[in-house]
N, C-alpha and C positions, 0 to 999 in steps of 0.2 A: 412548474412542478406538479406532478399528478400524484394523488394519494389514494390508497385503497386498504381497507381492513376487512378481511373476510375470515370467519372461523373455518379451520381445516382448509386453508387456502390452496387451491389447486396449483397455483403458481409455484408455491414452495414444494408441494408434493412432487411436481415435475422436476424442479431444479434441485430440490433438497439442499437449499443454500445453507441451512443450519448444520447439515452434516459435514460441510466443507470447513466449518469453523472449529479450530482446535478445542476451544473451551466447551463445546457441546459434543465432543467425540465420544464421551462415555455414555451418552443417553441412548436408550433403546427407542424403537419405533413409536411405541405408545407415548413415551415421554416427549419425543420430538413432536408428536402430534399436538400435545398440550402446549408446547412452546410455540408452534406455528399459529395456534389460535390467538396468541398474544401479539403477533407481529403486525406492524403497519408497513405496507409497501409504498415506496415512493420512487418516482422516476424523474430523472433530470436530463436536460439536453446538454450537449457539449458547451463548456464555458459557463454553465449555470452554477451559482453559489449554493452549496449544501449547508455550510456552517460558516458563520462570520466570527472572527476573533473578537472576544469580549462579550459575546452573547451567552446566555445561559442555555446549556444543552439539555436535552430531555431524557437522554439515556444512551444505550448502546446502539450504534449504527453499524450494520454489517453490509459490506459490499457484496451484492448478489451477482451482478455482472458489470463489466466495464472497469474503468480505473479512475482514480481521483488523485489530486495532489493536495497535500497539507502544507501550508506556507504561512510565513509571517511577512509583514511589510514594515520597513523601516520608516522613520520620520520623514525621510526624503522620498518615500514611495518605492524604494527598491525592494524587490521580492526575493525572499530566501526560501527555497523549497526544502522542507524538512523530511517529508515522507512521501512515498508513492504507495497508495493502497489499491489492491486489486481484488478480484473475486476471492472470498473467504477471509479477507482481512477485516478488521473492525477498528472503530475509533469511538471516542466519547466515553471511554472506560472510566475516566476520572470523575465523571458525573454519577457513577453508580453508587458511590458511597455518600456523597454529599453534593449539594448544588453549588456549582462554581462556574466562573466564566471560562469560556473556551480559550485555550492558549494559542490557537492557530485557526486560520480559515481553511476551508476545504472547498475545492472547485472540481467539477467534472471535467476530465480530460477527453471524454467521449460520451456518447449516450450511456447513462448509468442507471442501474436499479439498485436500491438499497432496502434493507429490512431494518426497521427500528423497533427495539424493545424498550419500553418506557422504564424509568428507574424503579418505580414501585413494583412493577411486574417482575423485573429482574431480581429484585431483592426477595420477593416471594419464592421465586424459583430456587434461589440459593438456600433459602430456609428448607425447602423440600428436598433439594438435591445438593448437599454441601460439596460434592465433588466438582460441581460447576465452578464454585468459588476457587477451589484448589487449581483447577485447570486454567482459570483466568490468571491466577498469580503466576503459574508456570509460564504462560504465554507472555505476560508482561515482563517477567524476568528475562526471557530470551530476547525480547524487544530491546530492553535496556542494554543487554550485552552487545547486541548488534549496533546500537547507537554509540556505545563507548568505543567500539572498534572503529566505527565510522568517524567519530570525532578525532581519534588518534591519527587515523590516516589522512583526514582532511586538514589536520594541523601541519602535515608535512608540506614542505616547500616544493617537493617533487610533484609536478603536474602529472607525470606518468602514473604515479601511485594513485592519485585521485581518480584519474580516468579509468585505470585498470580495475580499481575497487568497484567503481560504479558499473562497469561493464559486467563484472562477475556477479554483482548483485542482480542486475537485470537478467543475466543468463539463467540464474537460479529460478527467478520468478516467471520469466516470460520466454525462456528458451525452449527450443525443440530440437532434438537430435536428428541430424541428417547424415548421409554418407560423407559429406564434405566437412562436417563440423556441426557445432551447435548454432542454429539460426535463432537470432534474438529479435523479437519485435520490440523496438524501443518505445517506451511509454511517453517519452518526452522529445520535443524538438531540440535542435542544437542549443537554442537559447535557454530552454528549460533545463537541459543538462548542465549548462554553464551556471545557472542559478543554483542547481542542486549541489554542485561541488565548489561553488564560490570562486569561479574564474570568469574570464571574458569569453564571449561566444567564439571569437576568432581563435582563442587558445584551444578550445575544445576541437574545433574543426581541424586545426593544424596538427594536434596530437593524434587525432583519429587517422589523419592522412599518413602520419609518420608510422603509426602502428601497422597500417596497411602495407606500407612500403617495406616494413621489416618482416612481413609475413605472419604477424600475430592474428590479424583480423582481415576480413573482406567487407567492404562497404557495399550494401545492396540498396541502392536508392538512398533516400534521406532518413528512413525510419526503420531500417533493418541492418543488423551487423551479423556477420558469420564469424564465429570464434574458430579460428583455424589452429591455433597453438595455445591451448589453455595453460600449459606448463610455462611457456614464455610469459604469458600474461600474469600468472601467479608469481613468477620470478621478479616481475617489476615491483611487487609489493615487499620484497625482502629488504 
């Protein structure tokens, strides 16, 4: 891990990572400059641990570039992926109000850069700009809504529902429209996707192949999917 803290950091001025985060969207350029001066930049290699379940977090961590997975490990060592965070997403929000142990581990899925705002600095920002606190509450509320929907769908015995929901989520976050359909860069391997929706790896591969045969999707290598018929994919969730 590499770390850097520089007032008025050029890295953030170039990338404007803070502007990509919903909770900071109401801030003007001068206010963002103040926020940037508080940020610590860290970089991680693929597979490197960013946060370990059970340790005390230091504050809010924003994903500047790359993607990470948040997961828990069972007593048997089996991994369950809970979230995929990419550029503009954040984690560690539970530590902003009080110090507590992390409820999950976070690992880099690729080379990743993050921006960390320590708890005391964030609290001071909220005192000066209360709208940041309101935006944080809105974003967390939306995250809870998405989690409730995910839990409901994942509780379904229908594997097609689970896979379809996952593909639509990835399409929203990682997809790009093309003349043929929406091309999605998958953030997870087949094994990772299986962990994410709680099924066997072979089940994911089989279901993706079936969806391709039915004309819903096209498989492009091992890490890309072309959404050919979104209506049919949505229909699988009914």
